[in-house]
Each structure stands twice: as structure tokens, then as C-alpha cells.
N, C-alpha and C positions, 0 to 999 in steps of 0.2 A: 504494499499499499504506499504510493509515493505521495506523502504529504508534508505539511511543514512539522517541524519538529514537536513532538507530542508532548503533553504532561502527562508526569507518571503520577498514579492514583492507585495504590496497591497492587495488584496484578494487572492493573489496565494501564492502556496507554490510550489516552484522552484526545481526541481530535477536535474539529470544530463543532460548534453548538449548531444543532439542528432543531431547538425547541425550547420554549419558557414559559413557564406559567406564575403563578403568585407565589406557589410552594416550592417548586423545583424548576430545574433545568434540564434540556437532554443534549447529551453529548454523541457525535459517532465515536465509537472506541473499539479499542481491540482487547479482547483477555486472552492473557498469555497463560498459558499451562506451565505446569513444572517442567514436563517435557520440551517446552519451546514452542510447541503448535499455538496457532492466533486463531480467534475466533472473533469476528466483527460482531459488535454489539449495539444496541442503542443503550447508553449507561445516562438513568434518571438519577440526580442527585438532589437531595433536598437543600433549599437555599439557607446562607447560616441564619438572615434573619427568622425565616419560618423554625429553625430548630431551636429558637426561644421559646417557642410556643408549644406547651404539652398537647393539647388538643392536636397540633397540626402533626407534631410527630406521632401519636396515636394512630393519628388518618393514614398517615402515610406507611406505618407498620401494618395495618389493616390490610392497606392495598396490598402490599408485599405478600401479607399471609394468604389473602385471596387469591392472587394471582399462584400461589403453588396448586391450586385446585385445577385449574383451568387448563385442559391440554386438547387443544382442537386445532386443526389447520387452518380455519379461518379466524382465529385468535391468535395475536402474536405471543409466542413462546415466551416465557421465564426462565432466565437461566441461574440468577443468582440474586440475594438479597443478603445485605449486612448492613455493617457500618466500619467505615475506615476514619481512624482519627477524627472522631466525633460527627462525620459525617455519612447520614444514612443513604443508602443507594438501592436501587434496584437494576439490574443487568437483564436486558429485554431481548429477545429478536430484531434485528435490525432489517426492516422492511424497506428495501429499495423501489422507489416509484411514487407518482402522485397520489395526493389525497382525492376524495369523491371533490372537495372544495375545489381542488386546484382545476380537476375535469370540468366541471361546470362552468368554473369562470374561462377557461380557455375556450370552450364550445361557446359560450356567450360572446366573447371576444373575435371568434373567427366566423361567425354567423351560422354555427352549427347546432344541433339538438341532439342530444345521446341518442343512439338509435335504442329501439324496444328492446332488442335482444343483447345489449349490454346490460341495460338498466334490471333485466329479467335474471341475468348472469349475477350481478354483484347482489341484488336483494336477497335472492336464493341463497347464496353463500351466507349473507349477513343473517338471514334467518336462522340457518343451523347454527351459526356460531351463538347466538340469544338461546335457542333452545338448549343448547347444551349448557349454557351457562345459568337458565333460569332452572334447569333440573339437576343440578350440580348438589353432590351429596359430601358430608364431610367423611372424615376414615370410620366413622360409628356409624354410617349411613344415615345421618340426620339429614333432611333437605336443608340447604345453605340460603335457600330462598334468594339467590344474586337478584340484583336488578342493575343494569348497568348505568342508568339515568343521564348519560352523555352521548346517546348515540347521536350523531350527527357527521354532515359532509367531513369535517377536519378530522374524525376519528375513526376513518374508514379509509383505508390504504389499497391502490389496486396496485399490486406487488408487479413486478416486470416478468413474472411467470403469469399473468393473468388472472392470481388468486386475488380474491378481495380479502382483508384481515381487520377486524374489528379491534382497535387499540384504546388503551388508557381507560381502566377501571378505577382510576383515581377516586372518582364519586360514585362508586358502586355502592349499594346498600344490602346487607342482609339481614335475615332475620335475628341473628345471633350475635349482629355486631354491637360492641360495648363502645367504639369508637368513633360511632355516626353522630358525630357533635350537631348543635343547631337545629335539632330535629322540625322547629318552626321556621325555618328559612328553605327556601326553593334552590335546589342544587341543579345546574344544569344551564345549556343554554335556552333562554325563553324562546327562541323561535321555534325548538324541539319539543319543548317541554309540554307533556300533556295536560288537557284542560281540567282534569279531575285533581291532577296534583297541584295545580295552582289553587284548587280548594281543600287542599291537604290530605287527600287519599292518593294510596300509592300501590301498585303491585305490576307485575311483570308486564302488563298490558300497554302501559305508558312506553316501554322499549318498542313496541309495534308502532303506536302512535307514531312516533319517532323516526322509524322506518319508513313508515308512510309519507311523512314531509319530506325526508331524504328521496324517496323515489319521485314524489312529485317533482322536485326540484331536478332531479336528474333528467325526466322526462321533457321539462318544460324550459329550463334552464332559467327559471323566475324563483326568486326566495318567496315563499309562500306568505309569510306573517310579519315580512322586514317593517319596520318603523323608525321615526327617529329616536325614539327613546323607549327604556323597559318597560315603562307603564302602557304604551300604546302598543308594544309588542304583545303584552298580556292578554290588551281587550281583546285585541285581533283573533288570537289563541281562543278565546272564548266565545268571540261574537261573529267573526267574518265569515261570511258565507264562502264556502271553499267549491270552486268551480272545478268541474271536472278536467283532469289533464289535456283530454282531448281537445278543449276549447282553445288550448294554447299551441297543442300539438296535433293536428288532425291525422298524423300516421298512430296515434295511441290507439289501440285496438278497445273495443267495448269490454271484454273480458280485462284487460289491463287497468281499463278505467274503473272497471268494480272492484278490483284488487287494492287499488289504491285507495278507493272511496270508503272501502269497509276499514281499512286500517286508521282512517281519519273521522272514525264516528265519534263523535263527542261525547256520547255515552257508551260508556266501557262494555257495556252488557251486548251492546250491537257491534261491537269491535270483535275483529280477530280474536279468540279467548286464549289463544297459546302461540307459541312461534312455532310448532310444528303444523300448525292448522295453515298460517301463513304460507309456510314454506311449501306446502303440498300444492296449495293452490297456485304457486309460483311454478312448480315443476309441472303440473298440468299444462300451463300456459306455455313453458318452454318447451313439451311433447308435441306442440302442434307444429304442421311445416312451415319452414323458414324461422323459426323462434331459437332453435338450439344453436348457440356458439360456445364452442368449449375455449379453455382459458387462452390457449394460443390464438385463436381468434381473437380475443378479448384484448389480450397484449397487442396483437397487430393494429387494431383499430386504435387503440390510445397511443400506442406511437405514433400512429400517422395523424392524428390530429393535433398533437404536440408539434407536428412539423410544420404546420399550418402558421401563416403570418397572420396576426391579428387584423382583422377588416379585409382579408383577402378574399376576392370574389370566388378564386378557385376551391376555396374550401366547401363551397355546393356541391363539388363532385362527390362527396360522403355518399350522398343518397344512391348512389350507383353501386354502392357497395352492398347495399340493401335491399336490390332490387331483386327480383326472381332471377333464379341462377340463369334462364335463358334469354335474361335481358342485359347481361353484364360480362365483361371479358373476364378473365381467371384471375384470381387471388393467389399470388404467389404465398404459400406458407412461410417461406424463408425471408418475407421482407413485408414490410409496412407499407409499399409504396402500392398505389394505385393504379391500374393499368385505365387508360382511357377506354368510354364504351365504345363499342362498335358503330361503326357510321350507319350500319341498318337501323340502329335505334335512335337516330336524332329525328326529334319531333317538330314538324313545323309549325308554326301559330295559326289559330285558326282563321279562317278569312283572310291570309295574306299568300296562299300557295298559288302559284301558274304552273302553266305547263313546263315552261323551258326550267323553271326549279325543280319539279319532280322529274325531269329528266337528268337533271344533274345529280339529282340522289339517286336514280336508278345507275347512271354510269358509276358513281361511288361505290354504291352496294355491290356491281360487278367486280368493281376492280379489287374490294377488301375480298370477296368469295374466290376470286383468281389467287390473288396472294397467300391466301389462306392452302388452297391446294396446293399450289408450286411450293412453298417455303412451310 
């Protein structure tokens, strides 16, 4: 790893900072084993000012202890937890790749929408992660009752392998938690907090509401409840009429609309009742023709959209990637490049065609066919 001179922290070589919150900072690091082998990690360390607060220390330790139970391919793994020279730390799996927040912002900047297939793939994986967390038990078989409480675009990474990973269980609540301070305080990002939680009621269905908001934003490239201040945001969460995603993106199918809108039911009893049910609905939609995208295809598309310049008109070509197979050129798995659509599928604007234009198109079609035959 060719980088600037690292800081030594116990068995870790610490490089650049990749994140920071009110309680801790996160750095890219390498953990060096006794035999000299190295493992790249995301090193989360408690900030000195936070370490002066007993409640924050308890919260940090609670997160570390909780993460030990979670072992799922769609949750960033935890490798080590401890304290070095009065600094508490958690060494986690480093997941290279953009967050869903980055992805939505890039699509908005380049005039794109995240295709249905990508949204379905990401959402199904996160629903899997939530099902694992919600049903986790301790070593004695007792349900832990984990609720993430911070499912948001910032906390979902799409790795370079096309795998969606849920990160940051720093606000997670459990039934047996003794460190969850400030019970009368709402924790999480207000745009994604379920309306019943704003009223003081919380269970695992709040995470499914948040996933519904994330899906809405993936499908529309729009923030659903964004407002200038927290009070107005909370008011919108409780009262704003929620339009179907297809109103902003006509390519969203009715079935996908229904999945999102059920997740966004303000009455928890009308919402998906557990993550497994939401996951199964997503899988059923994925099983429909044209909706199944494997992780490599997800990664190819993500690489492609990040190769586009903001404001570039060429970004609209992404639609060709998700047209029926007989209407697009091949997509090479080894590359994120899009081949141009065949000439045969250029569409003339209604009312502006003429005989000589049709003749030119016919010649072009014949030439394309001849080229394919000869080469």
C-alpha cells in the first residue's frame, strides 16, 4: 500500500481519515499480525473529548459488543475491539466503493435515475442484513432485538464487488442494552426516522420504513422529506403526502411502487411486518424477466455512472443498458463501458420523418447488418 507515512497505533498502521462524527473518527488502516501479514481495515477510534463522557464510552463499548454478534455478507465485518493507550477502537472491514448517498448524488448530477434492477438488488441485500440483525440472539439464545435506527444512504456502501453492505451500528438499540442513553431523544437522521419513533414508539419496523425512504430516493434521485430545518423535516415525515415513486420516474413498475409504498405506511401495522417479508417481495420482483442483476452487473453499472461527467448529455445513454436484450448492443462483463445502441433502433421523432430520411436509415441498417456478417 503506497501511501504517506502512517501513524502507528498499537498493531495498526493508520492512514488517511475517511469519516468523522461527533463521537469517533474513522481512518483507513492496516492491521499487522505477529507474522507480518497485513489486513486493510476501517479503524474507528473514539475522539478524546468523547472519551471524557462516561455515557459516550458506554455507547461505544455497546456498539463494539453488539458488532461481535453480527456475521453476515451484507454487514461490514468486525475484526477487533479494544483500547490502546486510553483510546477505544473498533477495527472493521474496509469496504471500497461509493455509498448510496454518493450514488444518488452522482445520478442527479449526471441526469440519470438509478435503474430498477440496481435498486432491487441493493434493497434486497439490505433487507437480508436487517433480517439477520433483527433476529440475532446472544450466546444463551436470547433475542437481542437489534434495531439499527440509522438506515440511510450514508450507511449503505456498494462495494467494488457489487455487494451492498450496511455499516455503522453506532445508534443501534437492543432489548438488553444498558448503555442506550437519552431514551427520550430521537436518534438517527430525521429524513429516515419512522413517524411512530417521533411519537416515542420504536420496533424493528422502523428500519423497514427507513429502507423504504432509501429505495424512494434511489428510484427518483430526490430527497423525500428534505427541509431547511429539523422541525420542518419531522413535520414532513409525519404529514407530507407521499407520492408513488413512479410519479417522478415512470420506469418504476407498479409492483415496485407497491413495495416502496408499503414500507412507507405511516401506520406500522400496515407496513411490512418484518425484514424477511420485505426481502421476499423484493426477490419476487427480481425474479421477473429483465429484473435480475447479479453483483457484477451492479458493479459495472456503478463504475459506468461514476465515469460520467456531471451535466453531460451522454449520460442519458444509460437507458440503453436496461432496454430489452434485443434492443441493445452487448455489454461486456469485463468492462463498465457501454456499447452504442445499434443503428437499427434509432427512433425518428413523430411527425418529422420523410422518405429520404427513411431511406438513409434503411441504408444504415443494411450497412450495419453487412458489417456484422462480414466481421
